[in-house]
N, C-alpha and C positions, 0 to 999 in steps of 0.2 A: 614857452621857450623851446626853440629848436635845438636839439642835441646833435652835434656833428662829431663823429668819430673820424679822425684824420690819420692816415698812414704816416708813420714817422720812422725815418732811417737816419741814424747819426751821421752817415757819410754825406748826406745832403740836408742837414737839419735846417738850414736857412730856408729851404723850400716850404717847410711847415709854417714858419712864421710869415712868409710872404703870402701864402695862401690865406691864412687867417686875416691878414691885413686886407686882402681883396674882398673877403666876405663882409667884414665889418664896414668897409666903405660903402657898400651897397645895401646892406640889410635894413629892412623896415621894422624889424622886431628884434628882441633879444636872442642871442645865440650862446651856446655853451660848447666849448671845444674840448675834446678828449684826445690827446696825442696817443696814438697806438704804439707805444714803446713796449716791446715784449717783456722787458725786465720789471715793468710796473704792474703787470697783470697777475694778480694773486690767483693761485690755483691752476695756472696754465703753464705747462712745460713745453717750450718750443723745441721739438726734437727732429723736425724735418731738416734734411740736408740739401734739398733742392730749392730753387727759387731765386729770383733776382733782387729781392729786397727783404727787409725784416718783418714786413707785415703781410706777406703773401698768403699766410694761413690765418693769422690772428684777426683779420678783418671780419671773419665769420663769427666772431665772438660778440659782435655788436648787439644782438638781442639779449644775450646773457649779461653784458655790461650794463644794459638798461633794465635789468630785472624782468625781462620779457613783458615790458609795459610800454604802451604808446607807440609813437613813430620816432625814428631816428634816421639820420643820414650818414652813410659811410662814403668817404672819398679818398682816393690816393692823394698824397701830399704834393705831387708834382703838377699842380693845377693853378689856374687863376680864375677867379669868379668875376664876371663882368655885369651881372644882373643881381637883382634882389633874390636871395636864396629862398625867401618865403614864397616866391612864385613856383619854385620846385615843390615845396611842401604842399601847395594848393592842388597839386596833381594827384595826391594820394587817393588810392582806391581801396576801401576797406575790404573788398572781396579778394584782394591779392596779398600774398605773403611778402613779395618783394616787387619793386619796380625798377627797371633798368633800361639803358639804351641798348637795343639789340643790334649791335654792330654785325656786319657781314662783309668782310673785306679781306684782301690779301696784303700783307705788309710790303712796304717799298724797300725794306732793307733787312738783311739777315742778322744784324747785330744792333745792340742798343747800349745804353749806359754801362760803364764798367766792363765792357767787352762781353756782356751777357748775350746768349743766343736769343734771337727774336723769331721764333718759329710760329707758323700758322697752326691754329687748332680750333676746334668748334667753340663757338661762343667767346672768342677772344675779346678781352676787354669789357665783357659784360659786367664783371665784378669790380670794376674800378670806380663806378658810382652806383651805389645801391641805396634806394629809399626803402627802408625796412619797416614793415609792420611787425614790430617786435612782439606784440601780443598774439599774433596769429598762431593757432595751435600747431601748424606744421613746422614753425621755427623753433619750437620748444625742444626739439631733438638736438639743437646746436649747443651742446654742452662742451666744456673744455676737453673732456675725455673723448668725445666723438671727434672733435677737430684734431686733437693730437694724433688720432689713429686713422685719419682719413687721407686719401690721396688728393693731390691738386686737381686731378680730372674730376673727381666726385664733387668737390666743393665748387670749383670755378664754373662748372657746367650746371650747377644747381640741381644735382641729381636727387637730393632729398625731397624735391618738390615735383608735383605734377606740373606739366607745362602750362596748364590753364591758370596756375597760381602765380605765374611770372608776368607781371604787368609791363607795359612798354611806355617809355617816355621819349620825347623828341631828341634827336641826335645832337641838337644844340646844347644839351646839358652834359655832353661828354664829347666835345669836339676834339678829335685827335690831330694835334699839330703835326705837320709834315705828312702824316698818313693821309689826311684830307686836305683839300685846297684851303688856303687862308680864308678865314671867316671872322672878321672883326665884329660881327653881330652875334656871335655865339654867346651862350650864357656861361658855360664853363669850358675853358680851354685846357686841354690835357696834353702835357709834354711827355707823352708815353715813351718816346725814344730816348729822351734825356732832358732834364730840367736845365734851363739856361744858366743856372748857378754853376754848372759843370763846364770845365774848360772847353771840351769838345763840342758843346752845344750852346755856347754863349751867343752865337749869331744864327741860331737855327730859326726856322720859320716861326713867325709871330713872337719871337723872343723880345721884341721891343715892349710888348705889354708886360712881360715879366719884369724886365729891368725898370720900367716906369713904376711898377708897384713896389719893387724892392727899394727904390729911392724914396718913395713916399713913406715906407716903413721906418727908414732910418733918418728921415728928415728931422732936423732939430736936435739930434743926439749930440752934436758937437757945439750946440749953442749954450 
């Protein structure tokens, strides 16, 4: 079974459910979802005051939440899956501690959802999809205490790892809507500037995919 840890923010909670719907529709095997709501994580005290969402730091607890065993996937909740998620799992490399899309881009806008700043920085968006080798020795330093006391720059730039332990996966597994040209053949579409469930982004690039999946998720509820 593939364990998927999904970023959860109550302000856009519907995004979590729509993402899960999209994964289930395409998955060829069983999946288990863990919503990364900070108040449900025993032993972790979120004391950071920066960040644009509730899971900006707690995502790095994924190996800990999986008892430092096996492989697990972390994804931001503002995504839509268009392919079999097991195809991503098949890319795992046992010699790596993590596998990510190594974006190298400059943002098209200085602001994103809820008026948050959208600044450029090294390894931007690398941590929004992480295929974790939870049992890798280098990841065992990622305890709640370390994450509580680490900066965003340290964590999101994977500074606890040697660079040769950061594997690379294809950009189609973290396709940045609006930031990149529309690509309806992408595997994971990431609405990094704002999920279409938000008023200001309901008609954003590739939002039709999100609305289609949302309608599938609620189909029959009134029947």
